[in-house]
C-alpha positions as CSV (number, residue, x, y, z in Angstrom):
1,X,-27.5,-15.8,-11.7
2,X,-30.2,-15.4,-14.9
3,X,-29.4,-17.1,-18.0
4,X,-31.4,-14.2,-20.0
5,X,-30.0,-10.7,-19.4
6,X,-31.6,-7.9,-21.4
7,X,-29.7,-4.7,-22.3
8,X,-31.8,-3.0,-19.6
9,X,-30.1,-5.4,-16.9
10,X,-26.8,-4.9,-18.6
11,X,-26.9,-1.1,-18.7
12,X,-28.1,-1.0,-15.0
13,X,-25.0,-3.0,-14.1
14,X,-22.5,-1.0,-15.9
15,X,-23.9,2.2,-14.5
16,X,-23.8,0.9,-10.9
17,X,-20.0,-0.4,-11.8
18,X,-19.1,2.9,-13.4
19,X,-20.6,4.8,-9.9
20,X,-18.6,2.3,-7.6
21,X,-15.4,2.6,-9.3
22,X,-15.8,6.6,-9.6
23,X,-16.5,6.8,-5.6
24,X,-13.5,4.8,-4.7
25,X,-11.1,6.2,-7.3
26,X,-12.1,9.6,-6.8
27,X,-10.8,9.3,-3.0
28,X,-7.6,7.6,-4.3
29,X,-7.1,10.5,-6.9
30,X,-7.7,13.3,-4.7
31,X,-5.0,12.2,-2.2
32,X,-2.6,11.8,-5.2
33,X,-2.4,7.9,-5.0
34,X,-1.0,5.7,-7.9
35,X,-4.2,4.0,-8.4
36,X,-6.7,7.1,-9.2
37,X,-10.1,7.8,-10.7
38,X,-9.8,6.2,-14.3
39,X,-7.2,3.3,-13.1
40,X,-10.0,2.0,-10.6
41,X,-13.0,2.6,-13.1
42,X,-11.1,0.7,-15.7
43,X,-10.3,-2.2,-13.4
44,X,-13.9,-2.3,-11.9
45,X,-15.3,-2.1,-15.9
46,X,-13.1,-5.1,-16.6
47,X,-14.3,-7.3,-13.8
48,X,-17.9,-6.4,-14.5
49,X,-17.8,-7.0,-18.3
50,X,-16.0,-10.3,-17.8
51,X,-19.0,-11.5,-15.5
52,X,-21.6,-10.0,-17.8
53,X,-20.0,-12.1,-20.7
54,X,-19.9,-15.0,-18.4
55,X,-23.6,-14.6,-17.9
56,X,-24.4,-14.2,-21.7
57,X,-22.4,-17.4,-22.1
58,X,-24.3,-19.4,-19.5
59,X,-26.9,-20.7,-22.0
60,X,-24.3,-22.3,-24.1
61,X,-22.4,-23.8,-21.4
62,X,-22.6,-27.7,-20.0
63,X,-22.8,-29.3,-23.1
64,X,-22.2,-32.6,-23.2
65,X,-18.8,-34.0,-24.3
66,X,-20.1,-35.0,-27.6
67,X,-20.8,-31.2,-28.6
68,X,-18.5,-29.2,-30.4
69,X,-17.2,-27.4,-27.1
70,X,-17.5,-27.7,-23.5
71,X,-17.4,-24.4,-21.8
72,X,-16.6,-23.3,-18.3
73,X,-17.6,-19.9,-18.0
74,X,-16.2,-19.5,-14.5
75,X,-12.8,-19.7,-15.8
76,X,-13.3,-16.1,-17.0
77,X,-13.7,-14.2,-13.7
78,X,-11.0,-16.3,-12.0
79,X,-8.6,-15.4,-15.0
80,X,-9.6,-11.6,-14.3
81,X,-8.8,-12.0,-10.3
82,X,-5.4,-13.6,-11.2
83,X,-4.4,-11.0,-13.6
84,X,-5.4,-8.1,-11.3
85,X,-3.0,-10.0,-8.7
86,X,-0.1,-9.4,-10.9
87,X,-1.0,-5.8,-11.3
88,X,-1.2,-5.4,-7.6
89,X,2.2,-7.2,-7.3
90,X,3.6,-4.4,-9.6
91,X,2.1,-1.5,-7.6
92,X,3.9,-2.7,-4.6
93,X,7.5,-1.2,-4.0
94,X,10.2,-1.8,-1.5
95,X,12.7,0.5,-0.3
96,X,14.9,-0.8,2.5
97,X,12.6,-1.3,5.2
98,X,9.8,1.0,3.7
99,X,7.0,-1.0,1.9
100,X,4.8,1.1,-0.4
101,X,1.7,0.5,-2.7
102,X,0.2,-2.3,-0.5
103,X,-3.0,0.0,0.0
104,X,-3.1,0.4,-3.9
105,X,-2.9,-3.2,-4.6
106,X,-5.5,-4.2,-2.0
107,X,-7.9,-1.5,-3.7
108,X,-7.4,-2.7,-7.4
109,X,-8.2,-6.1,-6.0
110,X,-11.2,-4.9,-4.2
111,X,-12.7,-2.9,-7.2
112,X,-12.3,-5.9,-9.1
113,X,-14.3,-7.9,-6.7
114,X,-16.9,-5.1,-6.7
115,X,-17.1,-5.3,-10.6
116,X,-17.6,-8.8,-10.6
117,X,-20.6,-8.4,-8.0
118,X,-22.2,-6.0,-10.3
119,X,-21.4,-7.7,-13.3
120,X,-22.9,-11.0,-11.9
121,X,-26.1,-9.2,-11.0
122,X,-25.6,-9.0,-7.2
123,X,-26.3,-5.3,-7.1
124,X,-27.0,-5.2,-3.4
125,X,-23.7,-6.7,-2.3
126,X,-21.8,-4.8,-4.7
127,X,-23.5,-1.4,-3.5
128,X,-22.8,-2.4,0.3
129,X,-19.3,-3.3,-0.6
130,X,-18.6,0.0,-2.4
131,X,-20.0,1.8,0.8
132,X,-18.0,-0.4,3.4
133,X,-14.8,0.2,0.8
134,X,-15.4,3.9,0.8
135,X,-15.7,4.0,4.3
136,X,-12.2,2.0,4.9
137,X,-10.3,4.3,2.4
138,X,-11.9,7.9,3.4
139,X,-13.1,7.7,6.9
140,X,-10.5,5.4,8.5
141,X,-7.8,7.5,7.0
142,X,-7.8,10.5,9.5
143,X,-8.0,7.8,12.3
144,X,-5.0,6.1,10.8
145,X,-3.0,9.1,11.0
146,X,-3.3,9.6,14.8
147,X,-1.9,6.2,15.4
148,X,1.8,6.2,16.6
149,X,3.9,3.9,14.5
150,X,7.1,2.1,15.1
151,X,10.1,3.7,13.4
152,X,13.7,2.7,12.8
153,X,16.8,4.8,11.7
154,X,20.8,4.5,11.6
155,X,22.8,7.0,13.2
156,X,26.5,7.5,12.0
157,X,28.9,9.8,13.9
158,X,32.4,10.0,13.0
159,X,34.4,12.0,15.7
160,X,38.1,12.8,16.5
161,X,40.1,11.7,19.5
162,X,38.4,15.0,21.4
163,X,35.0,14.1,20.4
164,X,31.9,12.8,22.4
165,X,32.4,9.1,23.7
166,X,30.2,6.3,22.9
167,X,28.5,6.9,26.3
168,X,27.8,10.5,25.6
169,X,26.0,9.7,22.3
170,X,24.0,7.0,24.0
171,X,23.1,9.0,26.8
172,X,21.7,11.7,24.5
173,X,19.9,9.7,22.0
174,X,18.1,7.9,25.1
175,X,17.4,11.1,26.9
176,X,15.7,12.2,24.0
177,X,13.1,9.5,24.2
178,X,14.9,7.0,21.5
179,X,15.7,3.4,22.0
180,X,19.3,2.0,20.8
181,X,18.8,-1.4,19.0
182,X,22.6,-2.0,18.3
183,X,25.9,-0.3,18.4
184,X,29.2,-0.8,16.2
185,X,32.3,1.0,16.4
186,X,34.9,1.3,13.9
187,X,38.6,2.7,14.8
188,X,41.0,4.4,12.3
189,X,44.2,4.5,14.5
190,X,46.2,6.5,11.8
191,X,43.8,9.5,11.9
192,X,42.6,8.9,15.5
193,X,39.0,8.7,14.0
194,X,36.0,6.8,15.8
195,X,33.1,6.2,13.6
196,X,30.2,4.8,15.5
197,X,26.8,3.5,13.9
198,X,23.7,3.2,15.8
199,X,20.4,1.5,15.3
200,X,17.9,3.6,16.6
201,X,14.0,2.9,17.2
202,X,11.2,5.1,18.4
203,X,7.3,5.8,17.8
204,X,6.0,8.6,16.0
205,X,3.0,9.8,13.9
206,X,2.7,9.2,10.2
207,X,3.4,13.0,9.3
208,X,6.5,13.4,11.8
209,X,9.2,13.2,9.2
210,X,11.6,15.6,10.4
211,X,15.1,14.1,12.0
212,X,15.3,14.6,15.6
213,X,17.1,17.7,17.2
214,X,19.7,15.4,18.7
215,X,21.3,15.1,15.2
216,X,22.4,19.1,14.8
217,X,23.2,18.8,18.6
218,X,25.7,16.3,18.0
219,X,27.2,17.7,14.6
220,X,27.7,20.9,16.7
221,X,29.8,19.3,19.0
222,X,33.7,19.6,19.2
223,X,35.7,17.3,17.0
224,X,32.4,15.9,15.3
225,X,33.6,15.6,11.8
226,X,30.1,13.8,10.2
227,X,26.6,13.0,11.5
228,X,24.2,10.9,9.2
229,X,20.9,10.4,10.1
230,X,19.0,7.7,7.7
231,X,15.5,6.7,8.5
């Protein structure tokens, strides 16, 4: 890393930083993701400016202990990485067994690294990283959508004394291509009600979010009081 950096070099680094952040952010914003165009550009710029500032401070670092101050300029980009780690953690949400925001957090971390590359003068490395990041986020997204994922859901069926038995419901679920992980049954002798709770698993494409057809079939059966399908 050169110790003497002029405004021409600084302008080039900032320009490439803005372009890289815009490329990654445009793809995220186009698909309605939380970390969109402005967020990724700001994070990328913050990392780049911190590296440029570190570069400008290099001539005054490494002084002997008798000097007025001893500077460790590498603490600045390391602090930026730590701060972005907290931002990424705040972007991750968990709802039951569903974890959201992992790609958003990874994107923020990634554009921070790109900004550090451009800010530190590694222009070729930053350019290659931008291209690879765009390929991962944009080009691989359609491929990811064609991959079947394992899903889980809970099925609650409440029936009367003349309602379908546990064996009938199990046969209906299994014949539809779904597996059953567990089954619990609650009896209410006073009202002659049975409540069966199934833990169901299957494989589906990411866009397949509709409940299976057997849910409506179970609800239409005689003496069935309640059917709840909760992914």
